[in-house]
Structures are given as C-alpha cells and as structure tokens.
LUMTOR-90745 format. One line per 8 residues: number of its first residue (from 1); their letters; for each residue x, y, z of N, C-alpha, C. Coordinates in pm, 1 decimal. Each point is the difference from the previous one (the first is absolute). Example, Ala and Ser with C-alpha at 12.3 -4.5 7.8 and 13.67 -1.06 7.14 Angstrom:
<rs>
1 = as = 1319.0 -569.0 780.0 -89.0 119.0 0.0 90.0 120.0 0.0  -35.0 105.0 -72.0 82.0 119.0 6.0 -77.0 109.0 73.0
</rs>
This chain:
<rs>
1 = mripkswi = 6228.6 21630.4 16884.2 -6.0 -34.9 -139.4 85.7 100.1 -76.9  69.7 -47.1 -96.4 94.6 84.2 -71.7 -61.0 78.4 -114.5  -117.1 -40.2 -44.4 -66.5 74.4 -106.6 -140.1 37.4 48.0  -55.8 104.8 -57.7 -135.7 39.8 40.7 -103.9 -105.9 -38.2  -98.7 -18.0 86.0 -107.0 -97.1 -26.0 -74.8 32.7 -128.7  -4.9 126.7 -32.7 -74.1 41.6 -119.9 64.4 -52.4 -129.3  123.5 -43.0 7.6 69.0 -53.4 -118.1 -34.7 -146.3 -27.4  -51.8 -70.1 98.3 -23.2 -144.1 -11.6 -90.7 -36.2 -118.6
9 = pslskrmi = -116.1 62.4 -16.3 -84.8 -37.0 -114.5 70.3 20.8 -134.0  71.4 109.4 -12.3 70.3 28.6 -124.5 111.1 -102.4 -26.5  76.4 -31.7 104.8 105.6 -100.6 -15.1 -57.5 -136.2 -37.5  -107.9 -36.8 64.6 -64.3 -128.7 -28.5 -45.4 -7.3 -144.6  -64.9 106.0 -44.3 -49.1 3.2 -137.7 114.8 -9.1 -99.3  106.8 75.5 22.9 115.1 -2.2 -90.2 65.6 -138.1 -3.8  10.3 -62.8 117.8 60.2 -133.0 5.0 -81.3 -101.0 -80.2  -129.0 -2.6 24.2 -86.5 -96.4 -69.2 -5.0 30.2 -149.4
17 = dnlvakel = -13.1 127.8 -35.7 -1.5 37.1 -142.1 127.1 -46.6 -70.1  114.7 20.2 64.2 127.7 -42.5 -59.9 9.1 -151.8 -12.5  -41.9 -71.4 102.5 5.9 -145.9 -4.4 -91.5 -56.0 -108.9  -118.1 56.9 -13.0 -94.4 -45.1 -102.9 51.3 38.2 -139.0  49.8 122.6 -14.3 49.7 46.4 -129.8 117.6 -85.0 -49.1  84.6 -43.0 90.9 116.2 -81.8 -37.0 -34.0 -149.2 -5.1  -129.3 -29.1 20.0 -51.8 -136.5 -2.2 72.2 -90.9 99.3  36.1 56.9 114.2 62.8 -78.5 106.1 -104.9 -65.8 88.6
25 = iepavskd = -120.3 57.3 -1.3 -112.3 -60.4 71.1 -123.8 5.9 -87.7  -90.6 -91.8 24.0 -131.1 2.3 -63.9 -101.6 -9.4 113.4  -59.0 112.8 38.5 -88.9 2.5 116.8 -118.6 -95.2 -13.0  -24.5 -74.7 107.8 -114.7 -90.1 6.0 -121.7 71.9 58.7  23.4 118.2 56.0 -107.1 83.9 54.2 4.9 132.5 -74.4  -97.7 85.7 29.2 -1.7 128.8 -69.1 126.2 79.9 34.3  39.4 82.2 -93.4 120.3 81.5 19.6 -15.5 92.0 120.6  -118.7 55.4 18.9 -24.9 88.7 114.4 15.2 -74.5 132.8
33 = alieqtgh = -51.4 -122.5 5.6 12.4 -80.1 121.8 146.9 -32.3 27.5  73.9 -27.9 -105.3 142.4 -30.7 13.0 77.9 122.4 48.6  -34.1 115.2 -52.6 65.3 125.1 42.1 -30.6 27.8 146.7  -124.8 -20.5 38.9 -38.8 24.0 138.9 74.2 -94.0 95.6  6.4 -126.9 -34.4 69.3 -97.0 85.4 150.3 30.0 5.8  56.7 41.2 -111.2 141.4 38.0 -3.2 24.5 118.5 92.3  -91.9 94.8 0.1 10.8 115.0 89.8 -0.3 -41.4 146.2  -87.0 -94.2 34.8 -5.5 -49.4 138.0 131.5 -68.2 38.0
41 = llmeelmv = 53.0 -80.0 -90.7 126.4 -69.4 26.7 116.0 97.7 14.3  2.5 100.2 -85.8 104.6 102.6 10.5 -7.8 72.3 133.9  -120.4 34.4 39.2 -19.5 71.1 126.5 48.3 -85.1 117.0  -36.0 -126.5 0.8 44.4 -89.8 107.0 152.3 -8.1 5.2  61.2 -13.5 -115.1 145.4 -13.4 -5.4 70.1 127.7 45.1  -54.8 112.3 -37.8 59.9 127.8 38.2 -20.3 31.5 148.5  -99.3 -61.2 61.5 -29.1 24.8 140.4 83.1 -88.0 94.5  71.3 -98.1 -53.6 78.1 -91.0 83.7 98.6 76.6 88.1
49 = edklheei = 73.3 92.4 -58.8 99.0 74.6 77.4 -67.0 90.8 103.3  -111.5 60.3 -35.5 -72.8 84.2 95.7 -46.3 -81.6 120.4  -51.9 -119.6 -25.7 -46.0 -86.6 108.6 117.9 -43.1 87.2  112.1 -28.7 -62.6 120.1 -38.4 73.9 45.7 114.1 90.4  0.9 122.0 -52.6 40.0 116.8 79.4 -91.6 18.1 121.2  -128.6 -18.3 -19.7 -95.1 13.7 111.1 26.2 -106.6 105.9  27.1 -120.9 -43.6 29.2 -108.8 93.9 127.2 30.4 80.9  100.9 52.7 -66.6 125.0 34.1 67.9 -24.0 111.0 102.2
57 = remlkkhe = -76.9 101.1 -37.5 -31.8 108.4 93.9 -66.7 -54.1 125.5  -93.1 -93.9 -17.5 -68.3 -61.0 113.7 98.8 -77.5 87.0  92.5 -70.7 -63.0 100.0 -76.1 74.6 89.7 93.2 81.4  36.8 113.3 -58.9 93.4 90.9 66.1 -66.5 82.9 109.9  -132.0 1.9 3.2 -69.5 71.4 108.0 35.1 -59.8 135.6  36.4 -126.7 0.7 37.3 -67.2 124.5 129.1 58.7 58.5  76.0 66.7 -84.3 130.0 53.8 42.5 0.7 153.2 2.7  -117.8 60.2 8.5 -11.6 146.1 -3.0 83.3 69.2 107.3
65 = qeiakgkl = -1.4 -52.7 119.3 71.4 65.4 110.3 150.7 1.5 -24.8  56.1 -112.5 -43.8 143.2 -4.7 -26.8 38.0 93.8 -114.9  -86.4 4.9 -100.8 25.4 87.8 -115.2 -6.9 145.5 45.2  -100.2 33.7 80.6 -16.3 137.8 48.3 117.3 43.7 87.2  54.3 -91.5 76.2 114.0 32.4 86.8 130.9 8.5 -77.8  -5.1 -34.3 -126.4 120.5 7.8 -82.4 86.5 -124.3 6.9  -49.2 -103.5 66.2 76.4 -123.4 10.1 -0.6 -78.0 -130.8  -107.4 16.0 -77.8 -13.2 -70.3 -126.7 -31.6 99.2 -111.7
73 = dyrklfdm = 52.0 -26.7 -117.5 -23.6 85.0 -117.2 -118.2 -57.6 -79.1  -110.5 74.9 -6.9 -122.3 -47.0 -64.5 24.9 -39.2 -145.6  66.3 86.4 -75.4 22.0 -26.0 -142.6 81.6 -127.8 -20.5  102.5 -16.1 82.1 84.7 -118.5 -12.6 -79.7 -126.2 35.6  -76.2 6.6 108.3 -84.5 -113.3 38.0 -102.3 -32.6 -108.4  -59.9 103.2 -55.4 -100.0 -17.4 -105.7 62.3 -71.9 -118.7  116.1 49.7 -45.9 66.5 -59.5 -116.6 44.2 -143.5 25.8  53.8 -25.2 117.9 44.2 -135.2 33.0 -118.4 -96.3 7.3
81 = tkqklvke = -108.0 44.5 60.6 -120.2 -82.7 10.2 -57.4 -26.9 -138.7  -1.5 101.4 -84.3 -51.5 -16.0 -135.3 83.6 -101.6 -77.1  131.1 11.9 6.7 87.2 -94.5 -70.3 -24.1 -142.9 47.5  -14.7 -15.1 130.3 -22.1 -133.0 57.0 -132.4 -59.5 -48.7  -106.6 77.7 5.8 -131.1 -49.8 -41.9 -5.1 -28.6 -149.9  62.9 84.5 -78.8 3.7 -21.3 -145.0 70.1 -132.1 -30.7  110.4 -22.9 67.3 75.9 -123.7 -21.7 -78.7 -121.9 45.8  -58.2 8.0 120.4 -75.6 -112.5 55.2 -121.1 -36.3 -85.8
89 = rniil = -65.2 100.7 -51.6 -125.9 -22.2 -75.1 19.9 -6.6 -150.3  123.2 13.1 -46.4 30.6 -0.8 -143.4 -83.8 101.6 -77.2  -4.0 121.5 54.3 -75.7 107.7 -63.3 89.2 69.5 -101.5  -55.4 26.3 -115.9 72.4 74.5 -102.5 -57.5 139.8 -3.1  86.0 99.5 26.3 -44.9 138.4 2.9 45.6 75.0 -122.3
</rs>
C-alpha cells in the first residue's frame, strides 16, 4: 500500500465532507456510515497492488532454482509478470 493505513479514516472523512459541502452528494445514510464504507472501499482499492504482488511472488516461487542459479533475473520476471497480469485483468494502478 502506498499510504499508511492510519490515513484512511482521515481521507474518507475529508472526501465525504467535501462532497457534501459542495452538494455533489446527498447521503441517504448517516454521514458516519458513509465515511466508514468509503474507508473500506479505499482500503480495498489500495490493497489491489499488494495482492497482485503477493500473487506474483507465489508464481515465481516455481522458478526459484533457475533464479538462484542466475539463469533468470527475479526483478525482470516480476516486472514482466506484473505488466502481463495488469493488462490481462484491466487493473488500474
């Protein structure tokens, strides 16, 4: 995750406060519930890249021996695999 988890509640509150203040939304639920749900959504979205990295690490474990022998470059394989998965899954990072 690119930002600390401790920032999520503050970011959520600021986002909702700004949207309500500018009358871009009119909450159908309590503002606190909306802020909490926004925080959950932000957390999920920010975790997408972390989950992708973990999946790639698991995939590359199959090639540990070749990487250890110097036949394959881990960083290059990681980046190539990431690009491929991002493209295939239409992930926006």
